[in-house]
Every structure is written in C-alpha cells, then in structure tokens.
N, C-alpha and C positions, 0 to 999 in steps of 0.2 A: 396459766397465769396471764392476765390481760397485758398486752403489749403497751409499753410507755413510748409515745412518739416523741420525736425531737426535731429541732431544726438547730443549726449550729450557731453558737454563741456570737453576740455582737455587743458592742459598748452602748448601742442606742438604748435610751431609757423610755419606756412606754408610759401611757396613762398620764401624760402632762408633767412628768418629773423633769428636772433640769438635765439636759445633755451634757452640760459642761462639768457638773460635779462628779459624774460617773458613779454617784452613790445614791441609793434609794432607801428611805427609812422603813425597812421591812420590819414587821412586828417580831419576827423570829430571829433578827440578826444577832450575831454573837458579840459579846463583849467580855470584858475581863471577869465579869461575874458569871459568865457561862451562857448557855443557850436559854433564851426565854421564848417559849412557843405559845401559840394560841391553844387554850384548853379546849378539848372536844368532848369533855364530860368525864366524870369519874364513877358513874353509875354502872359501867360495864364491868361484869365480873364473870370470867370464864370458868365454867365448872364442867368436870368430866368424870365419866364412870365407864367401867368395862363390864359387860354383861357375861353370863356363864358361857354363852355361845361364842364369845371373842369379839362381839360387835362393840365398838367404842361409841359412846354417846357424849357429845359436847353441846353445850348450850350457853347463850347469853340472854339474860332476861331484860330485854329492851323494853322501855315504857311505851308500849304500842298496843292498839286495839286489835292488831292482826299478828298472826303467828306463821312463821314459815319453818317447815320441817324438810330438810334436805337429806337425801340418801346418796352417798358418794361410794361408788364401787371402783376398786382398783382394776378396771376392766377397759381402759382406754386403748388407743391403737397400739401403744408400745408393747402390749401383751399378746398381740396377734402373731400367728406364725403363717406359714405358707398355706396351710389348709383352712385357716380361719381369718385371713387378711380381709379387712372390711367389715368384720362381724360387729364391732362396736357401732359403726354407722347404722346398721340394721336395728340394733336394740334401742337406738334413739327414737325410732318410729314404732317399734313393736310394743312399747309401753302403752300405746293407745289401742292395742289390739286385745285379743282375748287372752285371758289367763286361765290356769287350771281352776282357781277358785272364784273368778269374777270375769264376766265377759267385758269386752271393751265398752259396750253401751252402758252396762251397769256401772262400771268404774266412773265414766264421765257423769252419768246421772247422780250417782252418790255424791260425788264432789260438788255438783251443782246444787244439790238439795241443802248442803251445808255452807254454800257460798264460797267454795274453795276452787282453786285452779291448779293444773299441773303443767309443768314445763320440763323439758329434758335438754341437756347439752352434752356434747362429747368433745374431749380433747385427747391429747396424747396420754395423759395420766388416768383420767377418770371418765366414767359415765355418771352423770349427776342428775338426779331427779329432785325437783323442787315443788313442794306443794304449799301454797299460801291460803290461809283461811282465817276465820274469826278466832280471836284469842279465847281459849277455854277458861271456864271458871267452875267453881264448885257446883253451881246449879245446872250448868250446861256444858258437858264435855263430850257430847256425842260427836261433835265436829272433830275433835282430836282423834277419837277412835276411828272415824272414817278415814281421816288422813293417813294415819298409821297403817290401817289395813290396806289402803290403796298402795302404799309404798311396798307392802308385803306382796301384793298382787303382781307388781311388775317383776318380781323375782321368780315368778312361776309362769312364764309364757308357754302357750300351747304349741306355737311354732307350726301351725298348719300350713300346708303347701300354698294355699291361696293367699294367706296372710303374708307370707314371705314374698310371694310374687307381686302383691300389691305394694309392699314396702320397697321392693326393688326399684320402683319407678321414682320414689322419693329420694332413695339413695343415689341414683344416677343423676338426678336433677342437681343434688348437692355437689356431686363430683364435677359436673360440667361447670357449675357456677364457680367452684373454688379454682378450677383450672383456668377459668376466664379472667379471674382477678390476678393481675400480674404480681402484685406484692405477695399474695398468698403463695403463688406458685414459685416465686423466687425463694421465699422462706422455707417452703417444703424442700427445695433443692439444697438449701443451705443445711437443713437437718439431715438430708440423706448423705451429704458428704461428711458432716461433723460427727455423726453417730453411726457410721456404716457398720453393718452386720449386727445391729442391735435394734431393739423395738422403737427407740426414739427416732430412727430414720423413717418410720412409717408416718404418713400424712394422717391427720385426724379424720379426713374424708376418704372413703373408699375410692379406689380407681374404678374406671368403667369395667375393666377386665375382672377385678375382684368382685364387684357388684353382680356381674353376670353369672359368676362361677359359684356363689355361695348357695349351699343347700340347707334345708332344715336340720339335717343331721350334723353338719359342721357347726351350725349355730348352736345346737344343743351341746355339742362338745365344749365350745367356748363357754357357754353359761355354766356347764358342770365344773369347769376349771376355775372360773372367776367368781361365780355368784354364791358358792356354797361354803366358803371358808370365812369365819367371822373376822379374821385378820384382814380381810379384803373390804370389809363393810364399816362405814363410818356414818353415824346419824348426827347431824348438826341442827340444832334448834335455835331460832332467834325469836325473841318476844314471848318466851315461855319459861316458867319455873323449872328448874333442872329436875326436881323430884317428881313433878307431874309428867314431864316428858319421859323420864327413865321408867316410871311405872307403866306408862302406856306402851312404850317400845318393848319392855321386858315381857309384857303379856303376849306379844306377837313374835319377837325375834330373839327372846332371851334364853331359851333352852338349846342344848347342844344339837338337837336334831331339827331345830326350826328352820335351818337354811337348806335342808335336803331338797334337791330338785326332784320333783315327781316325774314319772315317765310321761312323755308327751304322747299326743295321739297320732303316732306314726311308728312304723317298725324301725327300730334302731338298727342300722347296719354298721358293722365294724368298719372303721376307717383305717386305711393303710398307715403304718407307723411313718413318722417323719425321720429321715437319716439324721444323726447327730451332726451338728456343725463341726467344721474343722477346728482343731484345738486352738488355733490362733484367733478364731472368731469367738471363743467362749470366754468373753471378757465382759465386764460390767459396762454400763452405758456411760459412766463417767470417766472411763479410761480409754475410750476409743477415738478421742479426738486426734486428728492426724498430726504427724510429726513434721509434715512438710506442707508448704503453701498449696492451695487447690484453686484452680480457675475453671469454672464451668460456663461455657458461652453458648448461647442460642441465638443465632443471627437471623433477623427478619426485617421487615420494612418499618417497624415501629420505632419510636423514640428510644433513646439509650436509657436503660434502667439497670440498676445493680443493687446487690446486697452485699456489704462487706461485713463478715462475721468474725468473732473472736471467742475463745473459750471463756465462758462465764462461770458464775457460781451456781451451785444447787441450793435447794431449800435446807439442806443439812448444814449450810453456812449462811444463815439469815442476815447476819451483819454485812457480809459481802454483797448479798442480793440487794439490800437496801442502799448500799453505797453505789452500786451500779445504777439503781433507779434514780438516785440523786444526780449522777453523771448524766443520765438521759434527760432529766429535767433541765439541767444546766444547758445541754445542747438544744433544748426546745421543749415543746409541749404539744399535746394532741394525741391522737390514736389512729390506728390503721383504718378504723371506720368512721372517724371524725377528724379529718386531717386539718392542721393548722400549720402553714409554712413557717411561721415564727421567725426566729432570728437568723437562722443559717442561710436561707435564701437571700434575705436582706443583706447580710454582710458580704456574701459572695457577689451579689449584684453590684455593690458599691465598689468592690475591688475588681471589677470587670471579669468575674468568673461566672459562667452561666450554670446556675444550679436551680433548676425549676422547682423542685421540691425535695425535701429530705426530712427524715425522722429517725430516731434511734429507738430500739426496743430491747427489752429484757425478757428472755424466755427462761424461766427457772422451773426445774423439775425436782423430784425428790432427791436425786443424786447426781445431777448434772445441769448444765445451763449454757445459754448462748447470749452474747451481747453483740448487737449488730446495728448497722446503719443502712437504711434504704434511701436511694437517691434516684432522681430521674431528671432528664432534660430533653427539650425538643430541639435544641440548637447546637449541641456539641456531641462528639463521639464518646464512645464508652471509655476510651483512654483518658480523654480530657475531664470527663465526669469523675472517674476515679481519682485523678490528681486533685481536683478541687475538693473532694470529700476528705482526702487524706491531709491536705493542707489545713482545712477548716478544723478538723479533729485535733491535729497537732497544735494549732494556735489556741484552741480552747483549753487543752490540758496544760500548756505552758503558762497561760495567763489566768488560770483558775484562782478566783479570790474568795475571801470570806463572804463578800456580797453575793457572789454566784451561789455558794453553798446555802446561804441564808434564804435566798429567793427559792432555790430548789426545794429546801425544807418546807417552806410555806406552801409550795404547790403540792408536794407530797402530802402534807398535813390536810390540805383541802380535799385531796382524793380520799384519804382515810376517813376524814369526817363525814364524807358523803355516803360512805359504805353502809352504815346502818339503815339507810333509806333505800338501798339497792340490795335487796335481800339475797338474791342468788349469788351476787358478787361478794357480799360480806360472808356468806356461808363458804364460798370457795376460799376466801382469805383465811378463815378460821380453820378450815380443813387443811390448807397447805402449810401455814405458819404456826397453827396452834396458839394464836395470839389474837387479842381483841384489837380493834381499830386504835384505841388509846395506847395500847402497848406498842403497836407497830409505829405509831406517831412518835412516841417517846424515844423508841429505839433509833429512828431516823434523826431526831433532834440531837441525840447524844453523839452522832458521828461528827468528827471534826474535819476541817479542810484537809489536814494531813492524812486522815483516814481515807477520804474520797480520792486524793491524789495517789496514795500508795496502791489502792485497789485498782484504780483506773490504769495506772502505769503497768501494773502486773498483767492486767487483762489485755491491754492493747500491745504488750510484748509477745503475746501468744501467736501462734502460727495463724495467718489470715486465710479465710476462705471467701472466694468471690464467686457469686453466681450472677450472671448478666444475661440480658436479652436485648433485642433491637439492634441498634447501630453499635456493634461491639468492635468497630475498627480501633486499632491502636491500644487495645486493652491487653496489657502484659503483667506478669507477676513481678 
C-alpha cells in the first residue's frame, strides 16, 4: 500500500486564508448535520465472482475507453524463505521473458498489436501484473483475449538459465538503488525489527546476496508454491463489464487444472528441506511486534535521519487503517517519492527546532501494519531530532481538532477521487480493501474526531521502534 507522507501540524493557514481565525471553510467540514463530503461519483459498482479454479474476479465498470486487467499473486517477499529469498524480485522481470506457451518477443508483439501495455510491480504482499488496452466491445474483443492470454503466459515461465542470469542484473540494480535510498533502507530496518522471524521482515527488493544465489530450480519451487493455487490469484478489472471479464478469464483460468505449472526446460533437482523454525518463531505476522522498545543505529558521516515506528492496523481492520491515514494527513501531505515538507518543518522552525524534513506513513498488510514518521536534519544530532519529532507528534494529537480531521478527509478524498485515473493504484486498492474509491471515501468521511483520536492514541502507546543513521549521537530510548 502506498505510503502517505506527512509533516507535522501547525496553525498556519495556507492558500490565502486568514491566520487569525484558525478556521478554514473546508467543503467536508463537520457540522451538527454530520459530515458533508465532495461526491466523487456514484457510478462505481464493485462486482465479484469466484471461478471453479478458486481464482477471484473483481471488476468496476468505469466509463472509460480503456480497460486495465490486473493479476495479483500472493507471492510477494513475505512468502519467501531462505531458499527462495529474492524470488519475487526475479519474477518482476521474468514476465517479459519466455513462457511455456509464448515467447517474450511474441508476448510484447501481441500486446503491441492490440495497443496494450504490460507493467509489473512487487511489494511485500503481492506480485502484480497490469495490462492496459482498448475497451472491448461486442464487435471487437480480440484485444481482451490477448490481454488475458498474456496474463496466463506470465504464470508459465520457462526459467532458462540465461534468462535468470540476464534478469539477475536488473535485480541487483534494484537492490543497489533501494539500499542507496535512505528512507527505503530505514523503513526496511523498521520492518525487520517489527516483524522479526516472519515474511514481513523481508524487503520487497532482493539483497545482493540473495540475487546472486537464486537458481532456476529455486525459482521454480517458489512458483510451484505460489502460482498454482487459485486462492493466491485475484483478477481485478477496471473499465470493463463484469460478465465480459469473467467470461474471458474463465476460458483461460477457470478450470481446476488451469493453474498447473508445466515442467520447465531444465532438469529439476530436489532441493534440501528447510528445517522447521523454532516453536517461538512459528507465529503470525500480526503477533510478532516486539514487547520492548527497539533502537537500531548506523553511525556515518551523513545527516541525522530516523524512522520512528509504532504497531499499526492491518487491512483486516480497514476502519483503523483509514483513521491512521487521516492522522498521517493531519501531520502533513506528500509521499516518499514526491516529498512536500508541509507543516511539520514549518512549525518546528518557528519554535526553534531544527527539523529539515518529516513525513508520516501507513504500511498496511493483510494481517498487520505499521505507522511511522520519517525525519531528517542537517544541523542537529539524532537525539535532538528524535526529541523534536516526539514533541511535534504529541502536540498534534493533543491539539487535534474538527478542522484538522475535515482537512485530512478532504485530502484523502482527493486521493481516492484520483484513483480511477491511476489504474494500477486503483486496482491495488480494490484488491487490498475490496472496496471502490467511493466506498473508501465514504468510510473516511464517516470517521469522527473521536475515532481518529482513539485510534491514534492507541497506536502511539504501542512500543516504539527507532531505526536511525548518520549523526546518531545522543540517541537514546
């Protein structure tokens, strides 16, 4: 799930509104009559079906000349073990290589002929394949057939030695790039401490060691475990009639044996079994959050940077996740890849606290989650930086107002309203929440100030985890 960035709250009113009043006429502001939000359309209707193979099909028929069909596999990095660590990162690129039924060249050319494109992304939960092309109609549905067949093809990789070797270069590049991004590396450390001994501790990007060690046989084992069960597969269509999508998918992936992984073109050697983990490690991802504070420090010559994390909510508690996303919006706005310092750095600066940049984020998974704040500063030590962040967060929660929540609801509404035009993100939201953008927006509007306060206080009372790098002097629990 996409991180929601933040900067910590201030009383300043932007966009020309009066600073003296402290109130802004937000369209979604609460009143005695309840929350009144900006409508983002009522034409969205989520439909779902389950095929004989166990594959679930979801669709929203958006009024659009294009259709996106997304295949979500529960095969993200959390499902890797010691013999398959990094496998998901390989399959991100193997989608463009040869398959048992279709070569990589033919797959690309077939999609080009019908004006479609393929993209792939990997996170801790899923490998997601997205194909966007022209909307099918009764007179012309060849494009839809090609799109669905192409999704079927990525489930049947040949895993040739030279293909894996070529893909390894891309995987190593991604690994180096993620390690070089300090925010990503700190958040990976946060996950490693928060979900130790479980798959959620794994980074979505393979480590250099894992990338160098993976063999075609190990990748085949991972695919055999994760690609062949219908309960692991979800198809999400946007901009298409549900009956049309279901009929096309059913023809290719509907039967019980349609997900069988055919033998690849290499000799399968048996892999040594992995010893069972200790009994204490055999716990679910949601129950592994530490019971005592954790501090991880990496001292170097760079500026002070840290991530302060708390136990968040999983997607099995969507109301709590939305409340935390509202809290993140109250603290500021932006994203890890589109940073906006916002109010936290401004307020800290006026109070004489050096807070160069800060944002909050919500990482929600099927059964667990994290709420955190990233901050950095070029002029103070890690200890002073942590003190500033803690003071700003505390001040925000104590002074949380109806205006704050109304503003956050409008910001979250704007995010949800933009999803239908961002197909891969919309498909990810549909797959994660099982709800349309309109439904998510309505659920966020239904949350009260008291709801946000209660969930925020409960979250921030959990055991803190701190991962820091750079000037970490004075940093203590």
